[in-house]
N, C-alpha and C positions, 0 to 999 in steps of 0.2 A: 504493500500500500504506500510505503514511503516514496516509491518511484512514481506513483500516480498522483500523490498529493500536490506537487508543484504544478502539474497540468490542470488539476481541478481548481487550484487557486487562481491560475492565469485565466481560465475560462470564466470563473466567477467575477474576476476583476474586469474583464472585457465587458461582460454583461452589465455590471454596475456602472462602469464608466460611460456606456452608451445610453444610460438612462433607462435600460430595459428591466425586465423582471428577472428574479432568480428563483430557483426551486430548491426547497430543503426537504429531505426525507425524514419524517419523524421516526424516532427510535431506530435509526439506521446503524447506530453503533451502541455498544454497551460498555460503559465504564463510568468511573467517578470523575470528579472535578480534578483536572491536572494542575491548572494555575489560573489566576484571575488578576486583572489589572485594568486601570483606566486606559482607554484608547481613543484617538481623535476621530476615527471613522470605522465603518464596517470593513473597508478594504484593508486598513492597517491591522485590524483584528485577524483577517484572513492571512495576511503576510506573516504575522507573529506565529500563527499556527503552523504555517509552512516552515518557519525557521526552527520550531521547537520539536525536539526529538520526542516521539511517542504521542504526538498530538493526533487524535483521530477526528476531530471536528471542533467547531467553536460556536458560541452564541454571543451575539452583540446586543446588549440591552438598550432600552430607550434612554437610560441615564448615563450612557457612555462607558459601560463596563464590558470588558472582553473576557469571556470565560472559555478556557480551553478544556476539552474533554479528552481523556486518553482511551486506549482500547483499540479494538478492531471492528471492522464492519461486519454485520450479520445480515441475515435475510429475514426480515419481519414477515409475519403472515400476510400483511396487507401494507401497501404503500400509500400513505396519505400525502397528497401533493398540495402544497400551499403556495400560491403565487402572491408576491409582494411587489407592488409598484414602488420604485425607488429612484429618485433623481439625486445623485450625490452632490454635496456642496463642493465649492472649490477645494481641491486637495491641498494639504500643507504637510510638511514633514514634522510639525509639532502640534500639540494641542492648543486650543484657543487660549490666548493670553501669554503663551510661551514665545520666546524669541529664538529662531533658528540661527546658528552660526557654525558653519562647517558641519561636523558630524554630531553636534550636540544641540540640545534645546536648553535655554536658560529661563528661569522665572524669578523675578525680583519680588520678594514677599515682605509684608509688613505685619507683624503680629500685634494684636490688641494689647498685649503685655510684653515686657522685655523678657528675652530668653537668654540663657547662657549658651555657650557654643554647643554643648552636647544636646541641648533641647532644640536648638535650631536644626541640627542634623536630624533628630528624630522627627521634627515637623516636616522636613523634606521627605524623609522615608515614608511618612504616612500618606504622601500624595500618590504613591503607586510603586510598582515594581521597577527597579533600576533607577529610582530617584534618590539623590543624596545631596549633601551640601556641595556647592560648586567648587572645583579645584582647577585653577588655570594650569594647563600642561605646557604652555609655551608663551612667548611674548605676544602672539596674536590674540590668544584667549584672554590674557591679562589686559591687553589694550581694550578688548570688547567690554570687559567688566568695568574698566575705569572710564571709558569715554563714550559709551553708547548713550543716546538720549534718554533711555529708560533709567539712567543712574539716579539714585536717591541723593538728596542733598545732605545726608548725614551718614555716619559710618554704617557699613554693611559687613556682616560676618561672611567669610568664605572658608573653604575647607583646607586651609594651610596652617602649619605651625612653623616656627622658626626656632630650631634647636641647634645650639653650638655652631652657628654659622651656616646651617644647612636647612633648606626648605623641605618639609615633609608633609605627608597627608596626615589626617587625624589619627591614624593608627601608628604613626611614627616612621613610615617607610619613605625614604628619600624619593622625591619626584624628579622627572627628567628636566623640568624647567627650573633653573636656578637663576633668579633675577640677580644680576651682578651688583645691583645697588641694595645694600641692606636696609631694612626698615628703620625708621626713626624710633628713638626711645626704646631701644631693645632691652627686653628683660629675658631672663633665662626661661627657655621652653615656653615662649609666648604663643598665643593664638593670634593669627593675623586678621585684619579687617581692611576694607577699603575706606580710606579716610575721605573726608568730604572734599579735599583738594583734588582736582582732576589732573593728577600728575603721576605717571607710572612709577616714578622713583620714590614715592612716599607711601609705601605700605605702612599701615599703622599696627601697633602691637598692643594687645590687651591681655590681662590675665584671663585664662580660659574660664574662670568663674565669674567674670564680669558679664553683665546682661545688656543686651541691645535688642531693639524691636525689629531691625532690618537684617535680612539675610538673602542669599542667592542660592537657588536650587538648580540642579542640572539633571538631564536624562538623555539617553541616546536619541537621535533622530530616527524616524521611520524611513527606511530605505525606499527610494523610488524604483519601481520595477522596470519601467520601459522608457522613462524620460526624466532626466535630472533637471532641476530648475535652471542650471547654467551649463554651458559647454565645458569640456575639460580645459583646465588652466585658467578658468574664470572663477572669481570669488563671489559667492552669493551674500548680499548684505541688504537687509530691509527692502526686499522686493526687486532689487536690481542685481545685475551681474557686472563685475568690474574686471578689467584686464590691463595690466601694466606692460607698456612697451618701452624698453630701455634705449632703443636706437633713436637718437635725436632726429626730429623732423620739424619743418616749419608748420605753422598752425593749420593751413588748408590741407597740406599733404597728410598731416597727422589725422585730421578728421576723415579724409578719404580712406586712409589706411584702416581706421576702425571699421568703416562700412565694408571694406574688403574682407575683414576677418569674419564679420557677421552682418547680414544685410540690414538688421535693425539697429546696429550699434553706431554711436557717434562719439565724439570727444565727450568725456564724462562731465556731468553736472553734479557736483557733490553738494547735497542739500545743506550741510552745516559742518563746522570744523571738527566736532566730535567724531563724526563718521570718517572724515579725512584722516584723523589720527589713527583710527582702526585700520583703514586701508593702507596708510603709509607703513605701518609696522607689519601688517599681514603680508603685503606684497613686496616688502624690502625695497621700497622706492628710493630713488636718489633725492637730493635736496629739493629740487624744483621740477614740477611737471606741468605740462600744458593741460588746460581743462576747457570745457566747451562753453565758455563765456566770452562775449565780445561786445564792443560798442561800435563796430564798423558801420552799422546802419544809421546810428544817430549818436554823435559824439556826447559822451558823458552818460548815456543810457545803456548800461550793460545788461545784455539779455542772454538767456540760455539758448543754445542751438536747438534744443528740443522743446522749448517753451515751458519747461517745468520750473517750479519755484526753487530758489536757493537763498541761503543766508549765511555766507561765509565772512570771515573777518578780513579786512584789508590790513596789510602790514603798515607800520608807522610811516606816514607821509605818502601813502598810496591811496588812490591812483594819482599819478603825477605827470603822465606823458602827453596829455592833450591829444591832438590829432596824430601825433607820431607813434603812439602806442595804443593799439586798439584790441590787442589780444591779452589773455590773462594766464599767468602761471601761478601755481599754488605750492606753498611749502608749509611745514608745521608752524611757522611764525606768521602765516597769513598770505593773502593774495597781493599780487602786484601786476600792473599793466606793463606790457612789453611790446616791441614791434612784432607784427605778425610774421615777419621774415626771419626772426630769430629762431634757432632750432633748440628744441628741448626734448627729453623723454616725455611721454604722455600717458594719459589714462583714458581708457575706453569704457563705455557703459551701454548696456542694453537692458530691457525689462526682463524679469525672470519669466521662464516658461512654467506652465502648471506642472507640478510634481504628480506623476501618475503612480499612485500607491498600489 
């Protein structure tokens, strides 16, 4: 049956994605409950069953619970056929309210009462299987936690400790990501938090018995079966896909090159500086990159190439080029206008595709 289950899941997925009906045989298998967890959709429930050894079937409840049943198929005396009309909502790799980033989903939580670190971890684990207190595994994930617009304005607990100069998880195991800048106010065997300052070098330390209301949970994303949100080598971030090109080009050539990579791509419009900090660290960009903002049409009126909204910070004294500088470059210190003939590395952007679960 294990060999047939992936085909069954694929056929069920195709039927659901087409907005058609699916058929479930009552009492088709005999076994007890194998596992249960929250799930964002019926399709992700089916995919979880497909990935789980010993799963013989699943039930997706109206309140978003996925129940996996073990066992083998049997032949009931009669087959009851139930047809269900189902039009799936837009698919997403995370549950509602969670933020996808690379292969994980993050949820920023605020408790009605302050919690110590172990209680924050338990609160995350209570949200479902494979959910725990978030631990950054590299600089990109650390930058997402620090700079994403969902960031709280006060300290947030994360799943890191700082022990004898080494970053560890809550169980004391050293993690692969070792921020070269130690946290401020280091105490022995401290629990780490995100301080309110939006600066990747300022992890905060607290006693693990100190209590805070804010914390971040994480869980794995649900894998897309037949279409990922972004092409290979593009980074998905807040409904868009981004791609960094290190070869310098002039502004018009760079914009055309983006479209040559993907038909719907243009020079990137970064909505705000926090997202740029995430992109800059995640894609290992150089100091300055061209972006899709220009005032070529009307001097002093900077517009996005795709008409979308943006709100980035100008560097000190910028823009200052008048009619000589109609294109925009962006760095971690802010934006500046430059001549459109100047060459720079650049950032491309396209809208995310729907994730087919």
